[in-house]
C-alpha positions, -999 to +999 in steps of 0.1 A: +344-298-352+331-324-377+355-322-406+384-347-411+408-346-439+424-378-454+454-379-476+463-411-495+489-426-520+492-459-536+516-478-559+545-455-553+569-484-562+598-469-542+596-434-560+599-414-526+633-433-519+647-424-551+634-390-559+643-365-531+624-337-549+592-355-549+595-367-514+603-332-501+571-319-521+549-346-506+563-337-470+554-300-478+520-308-489+511-330-460+526-304-434+505-278-451+473-297-446+482-305-409+481-267-403+443-274-400+440-307-381+428-334-380+446-351-409+453-387-415+479-400-440+473-434-456+488-456-483+472-485-503+502-508-509+531-514-533+550-485-517+583-504-520+603-515-551+613-550-543+599-578-565+572-603-553+598-630-548+628-610-538+637-588-507+665-564-495+682-579-464+685-543-452+649-536-455+631-509-474+643-473-470+609-458-483+592-472-454+616-452-431+609-420-451+572-427-450+575-430-411+592-396-412+565-380-432+541-393-407+518-421-423+494-433-400+488-468-418+491-486-448+478-520-464+503-544-479+504-547-518+517-577-538+552-561-537+553-562-497+544-596-495+570-625-493+561-663-490+589-667-462+587-654-427+622-637-430+614-621-463+580-607-453+591-594-419+623-578-435+603-561-461+582-544-434+608-539-407+615-502-414+578-492-411+571-475-377+534-473-384+507-499-385+507-521-417+473-537-422+460-568-441+430-587-428+429-615-454+461-631-447+469-660-422+503-673-409+508-710-411+525-730-384+546-711-360+553-682-387+549-645-372+524-624-389+538-589-392+507-572-400+474-566-382+439-567-395+426-533-386+432-501-367+407-478-347+418-442-344+405-417-317+404-384-336+388-350-326+357-359-349+351-394-336+365-429-339+378-439-374+381-477-382+405-487-410+410-523-423+432-537-450+427-562-477+451-572-506+451-593-538+457-630-528+492-639-537+491-676-523+458-693-516+451-730-504+442-739-539+477-733-552+506-758-552+527-731-538+508-729-505+528-760-495+560-738-493+545-706-480+545-694-444+512-676-453+481-680-472+454-654-484+417-656-480+392-641-504+395-602-498+356-595-506+346-621-484+369-609-456+363-572-462+325-577-459+330-595-426+353-568-413+329-542-423+301-560-403+324-565-374+337-528-371+307-506-382+291-506-348+324-496-331+333-465-353+320-433-368+337-436-399+349-468-416+377-469-441+388-499-462+423-498-473+427-520-502+452-533-527+428-553-550+421-531-582+391-508-588+370-535-603+372-553-569+367-523-550+335-519-567+325-554-558+335-548-522+313-516-520+283-537-533+291-563-508+298-543-477+277-511-479+285-502-442+320-488-456+321-451-457+353-449-480+375-473-499+410-460-505+424-484-532+454-493-551+468-520-576+451-510-608+469-476-609+436-459-615+435-421-616+402-410-601+399-372-601+371-374-577+356-403-557+336-429-577+303-438-561+289-473-556+257-467-536+266-448-505+304-460-506+331-435-520+360-451-538+392-432-543+425-441-561+456-418-568+472-433-598+507-445-594+544-436-590+536-406-565+524-386-593+494-376-573+484-372-536+448-379-529+430-356-507+395-365-491+374-344-470+349-360-448+321-341-427+307-363-400+279-337-390+246-354-394+247-375-426+284-381-434+296-365-466+327-371-485+343-353-513+379-357-528+403-347-554+438-354-566+468-330-560+496-333-586+531-341-575+559-329-599 
């Protein structure tokens, strides 16, 4: 066995929590794919509906729904971030799957509710996944003085993560929330990456965009599409992809 299917979403902005029909259709499509494993399900951020500076004390119901559907991991988008520890941890506390972001650092004694990367053992080999997201607060901004967290440059960190993880895995995925233009820049800087699953720019890529050997995919926004990528790891890795409509 050498084939792996990767399903992906991005920028859903809480649609799955509001639209029962859309959520049920997504679940049905994912379950149909799981009839022929192995299948991974990933999200590239801005899944929730909260604003950048607000948060729901009860947490985000969509993350619970994504847990039920069976997501393996997501990266944070700007919507998932909050500059306070209580806000950031509360926004993510209903996710029962790994949330990734390698280019964020906690300050002082703040708890960091994300991890930099994940390595999954699959029937076709080891799959490495790391996350990077758009910098919300950096050390150059005055706001960093009141923030429990700061962001580093996602391109630099992404390139460092690619170099670090490549020797350990058979397939390397960058799960990003930095927009298509920056995804292209990351692909140029880190050709060790096999696949970039992106978000933030709401780009509708009907098939993978290529930058050298790196395939870049993105599935629009508001859960209008489910991205489907097929990877064949036999010999030289080949990647194909398309979008499946959700109505």
